[in-house]
PDB file of N, CA, C and O in Angstrom, chain B, residues numbered from 101:
ATOM      1  N   MET B 101      38.887 -16.993 -23.623  1.00  0.00           N
ATOM      2  CA  MET B 101      39.410 -16.076 -24.687  1.00  0.00           C
ATOM      3  C   MET B 101      40.671 -15.199 -24.352  1.00  0.00           C
ATOM      4  O   MET B 101      40.612 -14.373 -23.441  1.00  0.00           O
ATOM      5  N   GLN B 102      41.545 -15.340 -24.919  1.00  0.00           N
ATOM      6  CA  GLN B 102      43.112 -14.459 -24.724  1.00  0.00           C
ATOM      7  C   GLN B 102      42.915 -13.155 -25.377  1.00  0.00           C
ATOM      8  O   GLN B 102      42.243 -12.976 -26.393  1.00  0.00           O
ATOM      9  N   VAL B 103      43.480 -12.362 -24.791  1.00  0.00           N
ATOM     10  CA  VAL B 103      43.516 -10.781 -25.565  1.00  0.00           C
ATOM     11  C   VAL B 103      44.809  -9.741 -25.281  1.00  0.00           C
ATOM     12  O   VAL B 103      45.071  -9.436 -24.117  1.00  0.00           O
ATOM     13  N   ASP B 104      45.292  -9.419 -25.963  1.00  0.00           N
ATOM     14  CA  ASP B 104      46.364  -8.528 -25.528  1.00  0.00           C
ATOM     15  C   ASP B 104      46.447  -7.112 -25.021  1.00  0.00           C
ATOM     16  O   ASP B 104      47.440  -6.459 -24.699  1.00  0.00           O
ATOM     17  N   VAL B 105      45.083  -6.771 -25.028  1.00  0.00           N
ATOM     18  CA  VAL B 105      44.595  -5.319 -24.508  1.00  0.00           C
ATOM     19  C   VAL B 105      43.367  -5.739 -23.893  1.00  0.00           C
ATOM     20  O   VAL B 105      42.591  -6.470 -24.508  1.00  0.00           O
ATOM     21  N   ALA B 106      43.038  -5.182 -22.287  1.00  0.00           N
ATOM     22  CA  ALA B 106      41.976  -4.826 -22.107  1.00  0.00           C
ATOM     23  C   ALA B 106      41.287  -3.699 -21.663  1.00  0.00           C
ATOM     24  O   ALA B 106      41.666  -3.398 -20.531  1.00  0.00           O
ATOM     25  N   VAL B 107      40.674  -3.168 -21.974  1.00  0.00           N
ATOM     26  CA  VAL B 107      40.156  -1.990 -21.851  1.00  0.00           C
ATOM     27  C   VAL B 107      38.586  -1.638 -20.817  1.00  0.00           C
ATOM     28  O   VAL B 107      37.375  -1.669 -21.035  1.00  0.00           O
ATOM     29  N   ILE B 108      39.406  -1.338 -19.735  1.00  0.00           N
ATOM     30  CA  ILE B 108      38.051  -1.554 -18.886  1.00  0.00           C
ATOM     31  C   ILE B 108      37.174   0.165 -18.714  1.00  0.00           C
ATOM     32  O   ILE B 108      37.728   1.210 -18.373  1.00  0.00           O
ATOM     33  N   GLY B 109      35.926   0.008 -19.018  1.00  0.00           N
ATOM     34  CA  GLY B 109      34.954   0.758 -19.389  1.00  0.00           C
ATOM     35  C   GLY B 109      34.943   1.315 -20.756  1.00  0.00           C
ATOM     36  O   GLY B 109      35.893   1.544 -21.505  1.00  0.00           O
ATOM     37  N   ALA B 110      33.340   1.531 -20.977  1.00  0.00           N
ATOM     38  CA  ALA B 110      33.148   1.922 -22.745  1.00  0.00           C
ATOM     39  C   ALA B 110      32.244   2.955 -22.221  1.00  0.00           C
ATOM     40  O   ALA B 110      31.021   3.062 -22.130  1.00  0.00           O
ATOM     41  N   GLY B 111      33.296   3.706 -21.894  1.00  0.00           N
ATOM     42  CA  GLY B 111      32.661   5.016 -21.948  1.00  0.00           C
ATOM     43  C   GLY B 111      33.635   6.311 -22.631  1.00  0.00           C
ATOM     44  O   GLY B 111      34.738   5.810 -22.415  1.00  0.00           O
ATOM     45  N   ILE B 112      33.871   7.342 -23.157  1.00  0.00           N
ATOM     46  CA  ILE B 112      34.157   8.275 -23.865  1.00  0.00           C
ATOM     47  C   ILE B 112      35.755   7.663 -24.033  1.00  0.00           C
ATOM     48  O   ILE B 112      36.226   7.126 -25.035  1.00  0.00           O
ATOM     49  N   ALA B 113      36.405   7.914 -22.764  1.00  0.00           N
ATOM     50  CA  ALA B 113      38.065   6.972 -22.920  1.00  0.00           C
ATOM     51  C   ALA B 113      38.225   6.193 -23.483  1.00  0.00           C
ATOM     52  O   ALA B 113      39.024   6.041 -24.407  1.00  0.00           O
ATOM     53  N   GLY B 114      37.106   5.163 -22.817  1.00  0.00           N
ATOM     54  CA  GLY B 114      37.727   3.577 -23.078  1.00  0.00           C
ATOM     55  C   GLY B 114      37.241   3.310 -24.412  1.00  0.00           C
ATOM     56  O   GLY B 114      38.058   2.603 -25.000  1.00  0.00           O
ATOM     57  N   THR B 115      36.261   3.585 -25.108  1.00  0.00           N
ATOM     58  CA  THR B 115      35.902   3.193 -26.532  1.00  0.00           C
ATOM     59  C   THR B 115      36.938   3.822 -27.496  1.00  0.00           C
ATOM     60  O   THR B 115      37.228   3.291 -28.568  1.00  0.00           O
ATOM     61  N   MET B 116      37.642   5.331 -26.926  1.00  0.00           N
ATOM     62  CA  MET B 116      38.594   5.585 -27.813  1.00  0.00           C
ATOM     63  C   MET B 116      40.025   5.387 -27.676  1.00  0.00           C
ATOM     64  O   MET B 116      40.684   5.695 -28.669  1.00  0.00           O
ATOM     65  N   ILE B 117      40.482   5.062 -26.943  1.00  0.00           N
ATOM     66  CA  ILE B 117      41.188   4.137 -26.808  1.00  0.00           C
ATOM     67  C   ILE B 117      41.151   2.352 -27.312  1.00  0.00           C
ATOM     68  O   ILE B 117      42.124   1.646 -27.577  1.00  0.00           O
ATOM     69  N   ALA B 118      40.201   2.107 -27.320  1.00  0.00           N
ATOM     70  CA  ALA B 118      39.696   1.153 -28.095  1.00  0.00           C
ATOM     71  C   ALA B 118      39.817   1.369 -29.872  1.00  0.00           C
ATOM     72  O   ALA B 118      39.913   0.598 -30.827  1.00  0.00           O
ATOM     73  N   ARG B 119      39.774   2.344 -29.757  1.00  0.00           N
ATOM     74  CA  ARG B 119      39.490   2.429 -31.255  1.00  0.00           C
ATOM     75  C   ARG B 119      40.922   2.553 -32.272  1.00  0.00           C
ATOM     76  O   ARG B 119      41.232   2.048 -33.351  1.00  0.00           O
ATOM     77  N   GLU B 120      41.732   3.687 -31.130  1.00  0.00           N
ATOM     78  CA  GLU B 120      43.142   3.702 -31.470  1.00  0.00           C
ATOM     79  C   GLU B 120      43.443   2.688 -31.567  1.00  0.00           C
ATOM     80  O   GLU B 120      43.688   2.360 -32.728  1.00  0.00           O
ATOM     81  N   LEU B 121      43.635   1.461 -30.358  1.00  0.00           N
ATOM     82  CA  LEU B 121      44.365   0.570 -30.583  1.00  0.00           C
ATOM     83  C   LEU B 121      43.856  -0.560 -31.666  1.00  0.00           C
ATOM     84  O   LEU B 121      44.474  -1.610 -31.839  1.00  0.00           O
ATOM     85  N   SER B 122      42.854  -0.275 -32.255  1.00  0.00           N
ATOM     86  CA  SER B 122      42.330  -1.362 -32.926  1.00  0.00           C
ATOM     87  C   SER B 122      43.042  -0.965 -34.866  1.00  0.00           C
ATOM     88  O   SER B 122      42.863  -1.590 -35.912  1.00  0.00           O
ATOM     89  N   LYS B 123      43.762   0.199 -34.600  1.00  0.00           N
ATOM     90  CA  LYS B 123      44.638   0.189 -36.087  1.00  0.00           C
ATOM     91  C   LYS B 123      46.311  -0.641 -35.995  1.00  0.00           C
ATOM     92  O   LYS B 123      47.319  -0.565 -36.698  1.00  0.00           O
ATOM     93  N   TYR B 124      45.940  -1.448 -34.712  1.00  0.00           N
ATOM     94  CA  TYR B 124      47.110  -2.129 -34.940  1.00  0.00           C
ATOM     95  C   TYR B 124      47.225  -3.732 -34.493  1.00  0.00           C
ATOM     96  O   TYR B 124      46.536  -4.005 -33.510  1.00  0.00           O
ATOM     97  N   ARG B 125      47.812  -4.578 -34.931  1.00  0.00           N
ATOM     98  CA  ARG B 125      47.388  -5.774 -34.782  1.00  0.00           C
ATOM     99  C   ARG B 125      47.420  -6.759 -32.968  1.00  0.00           C
ATOM    100  O   ARG B 125      48.314  -7.345 -32.358  1.00  0.00           O
ATOM    101  N   LEU B 126      45.758  -6.452 -32.646  1.00  0.00           N
ATOM    102  CA  LEU B 126      45.715  -6.589 -31.359  1.00  0.00           C
ATOM    103  C   LEU B 126      44.671  -7.301 -31.439  1.00  0.00           C
ATOM    104  O   LEU B 126      43.966  -7.373 -32.445  1.00  0.00           O
ATOM    105  N   ARG B 127      44.433  -8.031 -30.138  1.00  0.00           N
ATOM    106  CA  ARG B 127      43.234  -8.592 -29.558  1.00  0.00           C
ATOM    107  C   ARG B 127      42.722  -7.752 -28.675  1.00  0.00           C
ATOM    108  O   ARG B 127      43.418  -7.278 -27.776  1.00  0.00           O
ATOM    109  N   ILE B 128      41.327  -7.441 -28.838  1.00  0.00           N
ATOM    110  CA  ILE B 128      41.532  -5.753 -27.613  1.00  0.00           C
ATOM    111  C   ILE B 128      39.680  -6.462 -27.036  1.00  0.00           C
ATOM    112  O   ILE B 128      38.791  -6.987 -27.707  1.00  0.00           O
ATOM    113  N   ALA B 129      39.749  -6.202 -25.862  1.00  0.00           N
ATOM    114  CA  ALA B 129      38.614  -6.364 -25.002  1.00  0.00           C
ATOM    115  C   ALA B 129      38.162  -5.275 -24.418  1.00  0.00           C
ATOM    116  O   ALA B 129      38.859  -4.796 -23.523  1.00  0.00           O
ATOM    117  N   VAL B 130      37.047  -4.699 -24.732  1.00  0.00           N
ATOM    118  CA  VAL B 130      36.532  -3.725 -23.707  1.00  0.00           C
ATOM    119  C   VAL B 130      35.067  -4.505 -23.112  1.00  0.00           C
ATOM    120  O   VAL B 130      34.119  -5.144 -23.568  1.00  0.00           O
ATOM    121  N   LEU B 131      35.637  -3.923 -21.607  1.00  0.00           N
ATOM    122  CA  LEU B 131      35.038  -4.554 -20.581  1.00  0.00           C
ATOM    123  C   LEU B 131      33.848  -3.357 -19.602  1.00  0.00           C
ATOM    124  O   LEU B 131      34.239  -2.554 -18.755  1.00  0.00           O
ATOM    125  N   GLU B 132      32.883  -3.494 -19.889  1.00  0.00           N
ATOM    126  CA  GLU B 132      31.926  -2.579 -19.606  1.00  0.00           C
ATOM    127  C   GLU B 132      30.997  -2.897 -18.104  1.00  0.00           C
ATOM    128  O   GLU B 132      30.150  -3.770 -18.295  1.00  0.00           O
ATOM    129  N   ARG B 133      31.012  -2.477 -17.021  1.00  0.00           N
ATOM    130  CA  ARG B 133      29.490  -2.909 -16.186  1.00  0.00           C
ATOM    131  C   ARG B 133      28.411  -3.011 -16.051  1.00  0.00           C
ATOM    132  O   ARG B 133      27.761  -3.773 -15.336  1.00  0.00           O
ATOM    133  N   GLU B 134      27.948  -1.786 -17.138  1.00  0.00           N
ATOM    134  CA  GLU B 134      26.709  -1.371 -17.495  1.00  0.00           C
ATOM    135  C   GLU B 134      26.162  -2.250 -18.408  1.00  0.00           C
ATOM    136  O   GLU B 134      26.859  -3.157 -18.864  1.00  0.00           O
ATOM    137  N   ALA B 135      24.788  -2.079 -18.801  1.00  0.00           N
ATOM    138  CA  ALA B 135      23.817  -2.757 -19.665  1.00  0.00           C
ATOM    139  C   ALA B 135      24.291  -2.537 -20.905  1.00  0.00           C
ATOM    140  O   ALA B 135      24.443  -3.517 -21.635  1.00  0.00           O
ATOM    141  N   GLU B 136      24.721  -0.806 -21.540  1.00  0.00           N
ATOM    142  CA  GLU B 136      25.086  -0.487 -22.457  1.00  0.00           C
ATOM    143  C   GLU B 136      26.537   0.660 -22.401  1.00  0.00           C
ATOM    144  O   GLU B 136      27.088   1.385 -21.573  1.00  0.00           O
ATOM    145  N   VAL B 137      26.660   0.355 -23.521  1.00  0.00           N
ATOM    146  CA  VAL B 137      28.320   1.392 -23.694  1.00  0.00           C
ATOM    147  C   VAL B 137      27.986   2.892 -23.762  1.00  0.00           C
ATOM    148  O   VAL B 137      27.455   3.499 -24.693  1.00  0.00           O
ATOM    149  N   GLY B 138      28.401   3.346 -22.606  1.00  0.00           N
ATOM    150  CA  GLY B 138      28.341   4.976 -22.753  1.00  0.00           C
ATOM    151  C   GLY B 138      27.420   5.280 -21.877  1.00  0.00           C
ATOM    152  O   GLY B 138      27.087   6.461 -21.786  1.00  0.00           O
ATOM    153  N   LEU B 139      26.797   4.275 -21.027  1.00  0.00           N
ATOM    154  CA  LEU B 139      25.429   4.958 -20.190  1.00  0.00           C
ATOM    155  C   LEU B 139      25.531   6.057 -19.998  1.00  0.00           C
ATOM    156  O   LEU B 139      25.007   7.039 -20.524  1.00  0.00           O
ATOM    157  N   GLY B 140      26.769   5.839 -18.603  1.00  0.00           N
ATOM    158  CA  GLY B 140      27.099   6.809 -17.699  1.00  0.00           C
ATOM    159  C   GLY B 140      28.219   8.081 -17.977  1.00  0.00           C
ATOM    160  O   GLY B 140      28.867   8.755 -17.176  1.00  0.00           O
ATOM    161  N   CYS B 141      28.157   8.100 -19.369  1.00  0.00           N
ATOM    162  CA  CYS B 141      29.319   8.858 -20.392  1.00  0.00           C
ATOM    163  C   CYS B 141      29.056  10.553 -19.994  1.00  0.00           C
ATOM    164  O   CYS B 141      28.055  11.169 -20.359  1.00  0.00           O
ATOM    165  N   THR B 142      30.008  11.056 -19.294  1.00  0.00           N
ATOM    166  CA  THR B 142      30.132  12.703 -19.335  1.00  0.00           C
ATOM    167  C   THR B 142      28.286  13.006 -19.330  1.00  0.00           C
ATOM    168  O   THR B 142      27.637  13.192 -20.360  1.00  0.00           O
ATOM    169  N   LYS B 143      27.699  12.994 -17.902  1.00  0.00           N
ATOM    170  CA  LYS B 143      26.459  13.458 -17.585  1.00  0.00           C
ATOM    171  C   LYS B 143      26.128  14.624 -17.785  1.00  0.00           C
ATOM    172  O   LYS B 143      24.990  14.964 -18.107  1.00  0.00           O
ATOM    173  N   ALA B 144      27.529  15.731 -17.541  1.00  0.00           N
ATOM    174  CA  ALA B 144      26.882  17.218 -17.832  1.00  0.00           C
ATOM    175  C   ALA B 144      26.730  17.786 -19.141  1.00  0.00           C
ATOM    176  O   ALA B 144      26.123  18.777 -19.548  1.00  0.00           O
ATOM    177  N   SER B 145      27.456  16.878 -19.717  1.00  0.00           N
ATOM    178  CA  SER B 145      27.837  16.979 -21.392  1.00  0.00           C
ATOM    179  C   SER B 145      26.377  17.644 -22.431  1.00  0.00           C
ATOM    180  O   SER B 145      25.268  17.110 -22.406  1.00  0.00           O
ATOM    181  N   ASN B 146      26.619  18.522 -23.034  1.00  0.00           N
ATOM    182  CA  ASN B 146      25.338  18.239 -23.897  1.00  0.00           C
ATOM    183  C   ASN B 146      25.640  18.325 -24.994  1.00  0.00           C
ATOM    184  O   ASN B 146      25.407  19.195 -25.834  1.00  0.00           O
ATOM    185  N   SER B 147      26.456  16.941 -25.051  1.00  0.00           N
ATOM    186  CA  SER B 147      26.586  16.733 -26.708  1.00  0.00           C
ATOM    187  C   SER B 147      27.740  17.743 -27.974  1.00  0.00           C
ATOM    188  O   SER B 147      27.922  17.567 -29.178  1.00  0.00           O
ATOM    189  N   VAL B 148      28.182  18.540 -27.232  1.00  0.00           N
ATOM    190  CA  VAL B 148      28.524  20.099 -27.611  1.00  0.00           C
ATOM    191  C   VAL B 148      29.841  20.406 -27.567  1.00  0.00           C
ATOM    192  O   VAL B 148      29.990  21.048 -26.527  1.00  0.00           O
ATOM    193  N   ILE B 149      30.986  20.288 -28.184  1.00  0.00           N
ATOM    194  CA  ILE B 149      32.132  20.805 -28.337  1.00  0.00           C
ATOM    195  C   ILE B 149      32.516  21.983 -28.615  1.00  0.00           C
ATOM    196  O   ILE B 149      32.885  22.334 -29.736  1.00  0.00           O
ATOM    197  N   HIS B 150      32.460  22.769 -27.525  1.00  0.00           N
ATOM    198  CA  HIS B 150      32.501  24.162 -27.073  1.00  0.00           C
ATOM    199  C   HIS B 150      34.048  25.009 -27.528  1.00  0.00           C
ATOM    200  O   HIS B 150      35.013  25.158 -26.779  1.00  0.00           O
ATOM    201  N   SER B 151      33.935  25.464 -28.898  1.00  0.00           N
ATOM    202  CA  SER B 151      35.345  26.115 -28.721  1.00  0.00           C
ATOM    203  C   SER B 151      35.935  27.303 -28.206  1.00  0.00           C
ATOM    204  O   SER B 151      37.079  27.755 -28.259  1.00  0.00           O
ATOM    205  N   THR B 152      34.721  27.753 -27.623  1.00  0.00           N
ATOM    206  CA  THR B 152      34.915  29.150 -26.828  1.00  0.00           C
ATOM    207  C   THR B 152      34.914  28.988 -25.310  1.00  0.00           C
ATOM    208  O   THR B 152      34.598  29.914 -24.563  1.00  0.00           O
ATOM    209  N   ALA B 153      35.284  27.768 -24.878  1.00  0.00           N
ATOM    210  CA  ALA B 153      35.289  27.047 -23.287  1.00  0.00           C
ATOM    211  C   ALA B 153      36.685  27.633 -22.796  1.00  0.00           C
ATOM    212  O   ALA B 153      37.729  27.644 -23.449  1.00  0.00           O
ATOM    213  N   GLY B 154      36.495  28.088 -21.589  1.00  0.00           N
ATOM    214  CA  GLY B 154      37.872  28.713 -21.114  1.00  0.00           C
ATOM    215  C   GLY B 154      37.849  30.155 -20.783  1.00  0.00           C
ATOM    216  O   GLY B 154      36.977  30.981 -21.051  1.00  0.00           O
ATOM    217  N   ALA B 155      38.895  30.297 -20.192  1.00  0.00           N
ATOM    218  CA  ALA B 155      39.528  32.032 -20.469  1.00  0.00           C
ATOM    219  C   ALA B 155      40.122  32.105 -21.795  1.00  0.00           C
ATOM    220  O   ALA B 155      40.549  30.980 -22.054  1.00  0.00           O
ATOM    221  N   LYS B 156      40.297  32.734 -22.546  1.00  0.00           N
ATOM    222  CA  LYS B 156      41.309  33.048 -23.686  1.00  0.00           C
ATOM    223  C   LYS B 156      42.519  33.398 -23.168  1.00  0.00           C
ATOM    224  O   LYS B 156      42.910  34.275 -22.398  1.00  0.00           O
ATOM    225  N   GLY B 157      43.286  32.025 -24.098  1.00  0.00           N
ATOM    226  CA  GLY B 157      44.505  31.537 -23.611  1.00  0.00           C
ATOM    227  C   GLY B 157      44.835  30.529 -22.560  1.00  0.00           C
ATOM    228  O   GLY B 157      45.804  29.845 -22.230  1.00  0.00           O
ATOM    229  N   SER B 158      43.992  30.671 -22.300  1.00  0.00           N
ATOM    230  CA  SER B 158      43.716  28.920 -20.841  1.00  0.00           C
ATOM    231  C   SER B 158      44.031  27.823 -21.839  1.00  0.00           C
ATOM    232  O   SER B 158      43.930  27.722 -23.062  1.00  0.00           O
ATOM    233  N   ARG B 159      44.448  27.044 -20.865  1.00  0.00           N
ATOM    234  CA  ARG B 159      44.589  25.453 -21.049  1.00  0.00           C
ATOM    235  C   ARG B 159      43.209  25.133 -21.909  1.00  0.00           C
ATOM    236  O   ARG B 159      42.971  24.990 -23.109  1.00  0.00           O
ATOM    237  N   THR B 160      42.526  25.097 -20.863  1.00  0.00           N
ATOM    238  CA  THR B 160      41.197  24.635 -21.116  1.00  0.00           C
ATOM    239  C   THR B 160      40.424  25.146 -22.824  1.00  0.00           C
ATOM    240  O   THR B 160      39.668  24.450 -23.502  1.00  0.00           O
ATOM    241  N   ALA B 161      40.953  26.612 -23.162  1.00  0.00           N
ATOM    242  CA  ALA B 161      40.400  27.186 -24.135  1.00  0.00           C
ATOM    243  C   ALA B 161      40.899  26.063 -25.536  1.00  0.00           C
ATOM    244  O   ALA B 161      40.360  25.472 -26.472  1.00  0.00           O
ATOM    245  N   ARG B 162      42.369  26.266 -24.897  1.00  0.00           N
ATOM    246  CA  ARG B 162      43.463  25.681 -26.597  1.00  0.00           C
ATOM    247  C   ARG B 162      42.991  24.049 -26.374  1.00  0.00           C
ATOM    248  O   ARG B 162      42.948  23.371 -27.401  1.00  0.00           O
ATOM    249  N   LEU B 163      42.726  23.559 -25.412  1.00  0.00           N
ATOM    250  CA  LEU B 163      42.585  22.352 -25.747  1.00  0.00           C
ATOM    251  C   LEU B 163      40.663  22.016 -26.584  1.00  0.00           C
ATOM    252  O   LEU B 163      40.580  21.190 -27.493  1.00  0.00           O
ATOM    253  N   ALA B 164      39.930  22.445 -26.303  1.00  0.00           N
ATOM    254  CA  ALA B 164      38.527  22.924 -26.467  1.00  0.00           C
ATOM    255  C   ALA B 164      38.613  23.239 -27.855  1.00  0.00           C
ATOM    256  O   ALA B 164      37.722  22.973 -28.662  1.00  0.00           O
ATOM    257  N   THR B 165      39.483  23.699 -28.080  1.00  0.00           N
ATOM    258  CA  THR B 165      39.388  24.163 -29.955  1.00  0.00           C
ATOM    259  C   THR B 165      40.070  22.992 -30.760  1.00  0.00           C
ATOM    260  O   THR B 165      39.644  22.530 -31.818  1.00  0.00           O
ATOM    261  N   GLU B 166      41.054  22.641 -30.170  1.00  0.00           N
ATOM    262  CA  GLU B 166      41.934  21.353 -30.257  1.00  0.00           C
ATOM    263  C   GLU B 166      40.943  20.399 -30.693  1.00  0.00           C
ATOM    264  O   GLU B 166      40.804  20.135 -31.887  1.00  0.00           O
ATOM    265  N   SER B 167      40.153  19.795 -29.659  1.00  0.00           N
ATOM    266  CA  SER B 167      38.990  18.913 -29.775  1.00  0.00           C
ATOM    267  C   SER B 167      37.839  19.002 -31.035  1.00  0.00           C
ATOM    268  O   SER B 167      37.353  17.990 -31.540  1.00  0.00           O
ATOM    269  N   ASN B 168      37.494  20.379 -31.449  1.00  0.00           N
ATOM    270  CA  ASN B 168      36.769  20.843 -31.957  1.00  0.00           C
ATOM    271  C   ASN B 168      37.268  20.074 -33.435  1.00  0.00           C
ATOM    272  O   ASN B 168      36.782  19.057 -33.930  1.00  0.00           O
ATOM    273  N   LEU B 169      38.609  21.069 -34.054  1.00  0.00           N
ATOM    274  CA  LEU B 169      38.998  20.382 -34.977  1.00  0.00           C
ATOM    275  C   LEU B 169      39.043  19.055 -35.345  1.00  0.00           C
ATOM    276  O   LEU B 169      38.782  18.729 -36.503  1.00  0.00           O
ATOM    277  N   LEU B 170      39.416  18.049 -34.292  1.00  0.00           N
ATOM    278  CA  LEU B 170      39.182  16.482 -34.485  1.00  0.00           C
ATOM    279  C   LEU B 170      38.185  15.512 -34.795  1.00  0.00           C
ATOM    280  O   LEU B 170      38.234  14.367 -35.244  1.00  0.00           O
ATOM    281  N   PHE B 171      37.007  16.492 -34.333  1.00  0.00           N
ATOM    282  CA  PHE B 171      35.473  15.818 -34.275  1.00  0.00           C
ATOM    283  C   PHE B 171      35.333  15.387 -35.544  1.00  0.00           C
ATOM    284  O   PHE B 171      35.425  14.203 -35.868  1.00  0.00           O
ATOM    285  N   GLU B 172      35.085  16.403 -36.383  1.00  0.00           N
ATOM    286  CA  GLU B 172      34.958  16.226 -37.702  1.00  0.00           C
ATOM    287  C   GLU B 172      35.732  14.618 -38.453  1.00  0.00           C
ATOM    288  O   GLU B 172      35.226  13.625 -38.974  1.00  0.00           O
ATOM    289  N   PRO B 173      36.796  14.928 -38.240  1.00  0.00           N
ATOM    290  CA  PRO B 173      37.357  13.541 -38.885  1.00  0.00           C
ATOM    291  C   PRO B 173      37.389  12.386 -38.091  1.00  0.00           C
ATOM    292  O   PRO B 173      37.922  11.362 -38.518  1.00  0.00           O
ATOM    293  N   LEU B 174      36.747  12.455 -36.704  1.00  0.00           N
ATOM    294  CA  LEU B 174      36.344  11.193 -36.657  1.00  0.00           C
ATOM    295  C   LEU B 174      35.286  10.443 -36.796  1.00  0.00           C
ATOM    296  O   LEU B 174      35.371   9.223 -36.654  1.00  0.00           O
TER     297      LEU B 174
END
């Protein structure tokens, strides 16, 4: 099978990259070494986007807040 883009890893980043690329006329393959998609994803996460993460005014706090706003439309 020929593809235009091969995304290596079906974790959070890999699946989101594939999702964004799917908006274009591309043949995309997602390659994952584990038995399931997302099997090793973000083990330290409790699946909550904390808008209060990081010190006030820090880059972490800004990115956490922006991420939180993007979650619902996703």
